[in-house]
C-alpha positions as CSV (number, residue, x, y, z in Angstrom):
1,M,-141.9,103.3,72.4
2,H,-145.6,102.9,72.3
3,T,-146.9,99.2,72.3
4,N,-148.9,99.8,69.0
5,R,-145.7,101.0,67.3
6,K,-143.7,98.0,68.5
7,L,-146.4,95.6,67.2
8,F,-146.5,97.5,63.9
9,D,-142.7,97.3,63.6
10,L,-142.7,93.5,64.3
11,A,-145.6,92.8,62.0
12,T,-144.0,94.9,59.2
13,K,-140.6,93.1,59.5
14,N,-142.4,89.7,59.5
15,S,-144.5,90.8,56.5
16,Q,-141.3,91.9,54.6
17,R,-139.7,88.5,55.3
18,Q,-142.6,86.6,54.0
19,A,-142.9,88.8,51.0
20,A,-139.2,88.4,50.3
21,N,-139.5,84.6,50.5
22,G,-142.2,84.7,47.9
23,F,-140.4,87.2,45.7
24,L,-137.1,85.3,45.8
25,S,-138.7,82.0,45.1
26,S,-140.3,83.5,41.9
27,L,-136.9,84.6,40.5
28,P,-134.7,82.7,38.0
29,S,-131.8,80.9,39.8
30,Q,-129.1,83.3,38.6
31,L,-131.0,86.4,39.7
32,K,-132.0,84.7,43.0
33,A,-128.3,84.0,43.6
34,E,-127.6,87.8,43.3
35,F,-130.2,88.6,46.0
36,D,-129.1,85.7,48.2
37,K,-125.5,87.3,48.3
38,A,-126.9,90.7,49.1
39,E,-127.4,91.9,52.7
40,A,-131.2,92.4,53.3
41,I,-132.3,95.4,55.4
42,Y,-135.8,95.1,57.0
43,H,-138.1,97.5,58.8
44,P,-137.6,99.5,61.0
45,E,-133.9,100.0,59.9
46,L,-135.0,100.3,56.2
47,S,-137.6,102.9,57.1
48,E,-135.1,104.9,59.1
49,L,-132.8,105.0,56.0
50,F,-135.4,105.6,53.4
51,S,-137.9,107.9,55.0
52,P,-135.6,110.9,54.7
53,V,-134.7,109.8,51.1
54,I,-138.4,109.7,50.1
55,H,-139.1,112.9,51.8
56,K,-136.3,114.6,49.9
57,A,-137.6,113.2,46.6
58,I,-141.0,114.6,47.4
59,E,-139.6,118.0,48.2
60,L,-137.5,118.1,45.0
61,R,-140.6,117.3,43.0
62,K,-142.6,120.0,44.7
63,N,-139.8,122.5,44.2
64,S,-138.6,121.3,40.8
65,H,-138.2,124.9,39.6
66,Q,-135.5,125.5,42.3
67,L,-133.4,122.3,42.1
68,M,-130.2,122.0,44.0
69,A,-127.0,121.4,42.0
70,G,-126.9,117.8,40.6
71,A,-130.6,117.1,41.3
72,K,-132.9,116.0,38.6
73,V,-136.7,115.5,38.4
74,L,-138.8,114.1,35.6
75,L,-142.6,113.5,35.5
76,T,-143.7,111.6,32.4
77,A,-146.5,109.4,31.2
78,S,-143.9,107.3,29.2
79,K,-142.6,104.2,31.0
80,E,-139.8,103.9,28.5
81,K,-138.7,107.6,29.0
82,A,-138.9,107.1,32.8
83,L,-136.8,103.9,32.7
84,E,-134.2,105.4,30.4
85,S,-133.9,108.5,32.6
86,F,-133.7,106.4,35.8
87,F,-130.9,104.2,34.4
88,R,-129.0,107.1,32.9
89,W,-129.2,109.2,36.1
90,A,-128.5,106.2,38.4
91,S,-125.4,105.3,36.3
92,R,-123.9,108.7,37.1
93,L,-124.1,108.2,40.9
94,P,-120.7,107.5,42.6
95,E,-119.9,103.8,42.7
96,S,-120.3,102.5,46.3
97,E,-122.8,100.5,48.3
98,Y,-126.5,101.3,47.7
99,V,-129.7,100.0,49.1
100,L,-132.1,98.8,46.4
101,V,-135.8,98.8,47.2
102,L,-138.3,97.4,44.6
103,D,-142.0,98.1,44.2
104,G,-142.3,101.3,46.2
105,G,-143.9,101.7,49.6
106,N,-146.3,103.7,51.7
107,G,-146.2,106.4,54.3
108,V,-147.4,105.7,57.8
109,A,-147.6,107.9,60.9
110,F,-147.6,107.2,64.7
111,N,-148.1,110.1,67.1
112,G,-147.3,112.6,64.4
113,A,-144.1,111.0,63.3
114,G,-144.2,109.7,59.8
115,S,-142.1,107.1,58.1
116,W,-141.9,105.2,54.8
117,V,-142.6,101.5,54.7
118,S,-141.9,99.2,51.8
119,G,-143.5,95.8,51.1
120,L,-140.1,94.2,50.5
121,P,-136.8,94.6,52.4
122,G,-134.0,96.6,50.9
123,Y,-131.0,94.8,49.4
124,V,-127.4,96.1,49.6
125,F,-125.6,96.1,46.2
126,T,-123.0,98.1,44.5
127,R,-124.5,100.9,42.4
128,S,-123.7,99.0,39.2
129,A,-125.2,95.8,40.5
130,A,-128.3,97.5,41.8
131,I,-128.9,99.1,38.4
132,D,-128.3,95.7,36.7
133,V,-130.8,94.0,39.0
134,F,-133.5,96.6,38.5
135,R,-132.9,96.5,34.7
136,V,-133.8,92.7,34.8
137,M,-136.7,93.3,37.2
138,S,-138.1,96.1,35.0
139,V,-138.3,93.6,32.1
140,R,-140.2,91.3,34.5
141,G,-142.8,94.1,35.1
142,V,-141.4,95.9,38.2
143,E,-142.2,99.6,37.7
144,Q,-140.9,101.2,40.9
145,A,-137.4,101.2,42.4
146,A,-135.2,103.3,44.5
147,I,-131.5,103.1,45.1
148,A,-129.9,105.2,47.8
149,S,-126.5,105.4,49.4
150,K,-126.6,104.4,53.0
151,N,-126.0,108.0,54.1
152,G,-128.8,109.2,51.7
153,H,-126.5,111.6,50.0
154,H,-127.0,110.0,46.6
155,A,-130.2,108.4,45.2
156,A,-132.2,107.6,42.1
157,I,-135.9,106.9,42.6
158,L,-138.6,105.8,40.1
159,E,-142.1,105.9,41.5
160,T,-145.6,105.8,39.9
161,S,-148.8,107.5,40.8
162,C,-152.2,107.8,39.2
163,G,-152.8,111.0,37.4
164,F,-152.8,112.8,34.1
165,L,-150.2,115.1,32.6
166,P,-151.8,117.6,30.2
167,D,-148.7,117.6,27.9
168,E,-148.6,113.8,27.7
169,P,-152.0,112.3,27.5
170,S,-152.0,108.6,28.4
171,A,-154.8,106.1,28.5
172,S,-153.2,104.4,31.5
173,E,-153.3,107.5,33.7
174,V,-150.0,106.5,35.2
175,I,-147.4,109.2,36.0
176,Y,-143.8,108.0,36.3
177,E,-141.8,110.2,38.7
178,V,-138.0,110.0,38.5
179,T,-135.9,111.8,40.9
180,S,-132.1,111.8,41.4
181,W,-129.4,113.6,43.3
C-alpha cells in the first residue's frame, strides 16, 4: 500500500475517533449509553463496507426509471417527506444487525480507486435500534443517515445535496435523497 494512503487511513481513523468523542459527549446520557453499547467501526473497515453501498445508492438514483425489485428512490425538497420515507422504508428491512452512519461522508480516491469516508464511525445496532437512534438524532438536527446490513444486501440511506427540484421549489435549495433496497 502506498505510504500516502497509509497515512490517510491512520489520520482518518484518528479523526473519526476524535469526532466520536465529541459527538458522544454531546448526547443525553440515555442516548450515549446506547452508542456506548454498540460496536464502533472505523475507517478503513467502514469505508470498505460503505463504499459499495453508497455506489449502489448513486446508481439507483441515476437509473431510478429501471429500479430492481424492492428498491426505492425519492428526491424531495421536503425534509418531513424524506424522513417519513426513510423511516417507513427502513422499518421494512429484515431485522438483523445493521451499521448506522450519521452525517454523511465524502468520496476520496487514491491511484484511481475511490472510497467513501465518513466523519464519524459507524455503529452496529439491530435494524430497529438503528431506526430509533436516528429518529432521536433527526430531532436533534441530524439530516443524513445510512443503515446497511453488514453484507450490503439491505440498506436505507438519507443524504442531502444542494440543488433545486422544479416540481418542489424550496428556498433552502436542499434536496433530500432517500434510497432503499
